[in-house]
C-alpha positions in Angstrom: 87.9 -59.8 -10.9 88.5 -62.0 -13.9 89.5 -60.5 -17.2 92.0 -60.9 -20.1 93.8 -57.5 -19.9 93.5 -54.4 -22.1 89.9 -54.0 -21.2 89.8 -51.2 -18.7 90.7 -53.2 -15.6 93.5 -50.9 -14.4 91.4 -47.7 -14.3 88.7 -49.5 -12.4 91.2 -51.2 -10.1 92.8 -47.9 -9.2 89.4 -46.4 -8.3 88.6 -49.4 -6.1 92.0 -49.1 -4.4 91.2 -45.5 -3.5 88.0 -46.5 -1.7 88.6 -46.4 2.1 86.7 -49.6 2.7 88.2 -51.7 0.0 91.7 -53.3 -0.2 92.4 -53.9 -3.8 95.5 -55.9 -4.6 95.7 -55.8 -8.4 97.1 -58.6 -10.5 98.9 -60.6 -7.8 100.0 -63.2 -10.3 101.6 -60.8 -12.7 105.4 -61.2 -12.3 106.1 -57.5 -12.3 103.5 -56.9 -9.6 104.3 -60.1 -7.7 107.8 -58.7 -7.1 106.3 -55.7 -5.4 104.2 -57.6 -2.8 107.2 -58.5 -0.6 105.9 -62.0 0.0 108.1 -65.1 0.3 109.1 -66.7 -3.0 107.6 -70.0 -3.9 104.2 -69.6 -2.2 101.5 -71.7 -3.7 98.6 -69.6 -5.2 96.3 -70.5 -2.3 98.9 -69.5 0.3 99.6 -66.2 -1.4 95.9 -65.3 -1.6 95.3 -66.3 2.0 98.2 -64.3 3.3 97.1 -61.2 1.4 93.4 -61.6 2.3 94.2 -62.1 6.0 96.0 -58.7 6.2 93.2 -56.7 4.6 91.1 -54.8 7.2 88.2 -54.4 4.7 86.7 -56.0 1.7 89.5 -57.7 -0.2 89.8 -58.1 -3.9 92.3 -58.8 -6.7 92.5 -59.7 -10.4 93.3 -62.7 -12.4 93.8 -63.0 -16.2 91.9 -66.2 -16.4 92.9 -67.7 -19.8 95.4 -70.6 -20.1 97.6 -68.3 -22.2 97.9 -66.0 -19.2 97.9 -66.3 -15.4 96.0 -69.7 -15.1 98.4 -71.3 -17.5 101.4 -70.1 -15.6 99.7 -71.4 -12.4 99.0 -74.8 -14.1 95.4 -74.5 -13.0 92.1 -74.9 -14.9 89.4 -72.3 -14.5 87.3 -74.9 -12.7 90.1 -75.7 -10.2 90.9 -72.1 -9.7 87.4 -71.1 -8.9 87.1 -74.1 -6.5 90.2 -72.9 -4.7 88.8 -69.4 -4.4 85.6 -70.8 -3.0 87.6 -72.7 -0.4 89.3 -69.5 0.7 85.9 -67.8 1.2 85.5 -65.8 -2.0 81.8 -65.7 -3.0 81.5 -62.6 -5.1 83.1 -62.1 -8.5 83.5 -59.5 -11.2 83.8 -60.7 -14.8 85.1 -58.1 -17.2 85.4 -58.5 -21.0 85.9 -56.4 -24.1 83.4 -57.3 -26.8 85.7 -56.0 -29.6 88.4 -58.6 -29.6 90.3 -56.8 -32.4 90.5 -53.7 -30.4 91.8 -55.7 -27.4 94.5 -57.3 -29.6 95.5 -54.0 -31.2 95.7 -52.3 -27.7 98.2 -55.0 -26.6 100.3 -54.6 -29.8 100.4 -50.8 -29.4 101.4 -51.2 -25.8 104.3 -53.4 -26.7 105.4 -51.1 -29.5 105.2 -47.9 -27.5 106.4 -49.4 -24.2 103.5 -47.6 -22.5 100.4 -49.4 -21.3 98.4 -46.6 -19.7 97.7 -42.9 -20.3 97.3 -40.4 -17.4 95.8 -37.6 -19.6 93.2 -37.6 -22.4 94.7 -38.8 -25.7 95.7 -36.3 -28.3 98.2 -36.0 -31.2 99.0 -38.9 -33.5 98.4 -42.6 -32.9 101.2 -45.1 -32.4 101.0 -47.3 -35.5 101.7 -51.0 -35.8 101.7 -53.8 -38.3 99.6 -56.7 -37.1 100.7 -60.1 -38.4 97.4 -62.1 -38.6 99.4 -65.3 -38.4 101.6 -64.4 -35.4 99.8 -62.4 -32.7 101.7 -62.3 -29.4 98.9 -63.5 -27.2 100.4 -65.8 -24.6 102.5 -67.5 -27.3 102.3 -66.5 -31.0 98.8 -67.4 -32.4 96.8 -66.8 -35.5 94.4 -63.8 -35.0 91.3 -66.0 -35.5 92.6 -68.5 -32.9 93.0 -65.6 -30.4 89.4 -64.6 -31.1 88.3 -68.2 -30.6 90.2 -68.4 -27.3 88.6 -65.2 -26.0 85.1 -66.4 -27.0 85.6 -69.8 -25.3 86.9 -68.1 -22.2 83.8 -66.0 -21.9 81.6 -69.1 -22.4 83.4 -70.8 -19.6 82.9 -67.9 -17.2 79.2 -67.9 -17.9 79.0 -71.6 -17.1 81.1 -71.6 -14.0 80.7 -68.3 -12.1 78.1 -68.1 -9.4 75.0 -66.0 -9.3 76.8 -63.3 -7.2 78.7 -62.0 -10.2 78.8 -58.6 -11.7 79.2 -58.8 -15.5 81.0 -55.8 -17.0 82.0 -54.9 -20.5 84.6 -52.3 -21.5 82.2 -50.8 -24.0 79.2 -50.4 -21.7 80.7 -49.8 -18.3 84.2 -48.3 -18.7 85.0 -46.7 -22.0 82.8 -43.6 -21.6 82.6 -43.5 -17.8 84.6 -45.9 -15.6 82.5 -44.8 -12.6 79.7 -47.0 -14.0 81.8 -50.1 -13.4 83.2 -48.8 -10.1 79.7 -48.2 -8.7 78.5 -51.6 -9.8 81.4 -53.3 -8.0 80.8 -51.2 -4.9 77.2 -52.4 -5.0 78.3 -56.0 -5.2 80.5 -55.5 -2.1 77.8 -53.7 -0.2 79.7 -50.5 0.3 78.7 -47.0 -0.6 80.8 -45.6 -3.5 83.3 -43.1 -2.2 84.0 -40.0 -4.3 86.9 -41.1 -6.4 87.8 -40.1 -10.0 89.4 -42.0 -12.7 93.1 -41.2 -13.2 93.6 -43.1 -16.5 92.3 -42.6 -20.0 91.9 -44.7 -23.2 95.3 -45.3 -24.8 94.1 -45.7 -28.4 91.2 -43.3 -29.1 91.7 -43.5 -32.8 90.1 -45.4 -35.7 91.6 -48.8 -36.3 92.5 -47.9 -39.8 94.7 -45.1 -38.5 96.5 -47.5 -36.1 97.0 -50.7 -38.1 99.3 -50.1 -41.1 98.1 -53.3 -42.8 94.5 -52.6 -42.0 93.4 -53.8 -45.5 94.9 -57.3 -44.8 93.0 -57.5 -41.5 89.8 -56.3 -43.2 90.1 -59.0 -45.8 90.6 -61.7 -43.2 87.6 -60.7 -41.1 85.2 -59.8 -43.9 82.3 -62.3 -44.1 83.1 -63.7 -40.6 81.2 -63.1 -37.4 84.0 -60.8 -36.3 83.6 -58.4 -39.3 81.7 -55.8 -37.2 84.9 -55.3 -35.0 86.6 -53.5 -37.8 84.4 -50.5 -37.3 84.4 -50.6 -33.5 
């Protein structure tokens, strides 16, 4: 599964991991998760993937944040070279997950850092965590301008469409996860050729509030995006 984070990947991953015929390994290149894998330090990416895949008794899957500002940059690999490596290891089916509302994705990341909590195990209630979003210094990989982050996200999606094979399930947070994560789960099971097991989502949206209630300097962000192709994201 290829994604950029804060797009519903974890709720779907946990559902896949609960399926008796799927071994789902999560974000194996995320440093905090890598430490839990009990694999030797210093393994090359292909070696790590091959070791994990060889031990799986069932369909095996994992996740990669595919932008240069995230996992692929840390691995010093391009998307082209990474996909070629996966092909050499026998991977022939892919899931591409994105979130159409880039502003929501950025805000979700900022709220997670502010609150020190990335997931919610019960439906949201109460008051939102509020943030100030500096449009000139968004922590996305390194600090970037907000519009540069949006451009990177758009370019990444274009690259996926050019490079991924026909056997790809294309998912969006808005259509396939936000209201019912079982939609994404069932589509991935179909890709893998396994019947969906009866598993329920165990995570819920972390920021189910209007953006104007979350972003303290909402007016500044509104002014920046007004008249651009991203203006619609303010109301999303």
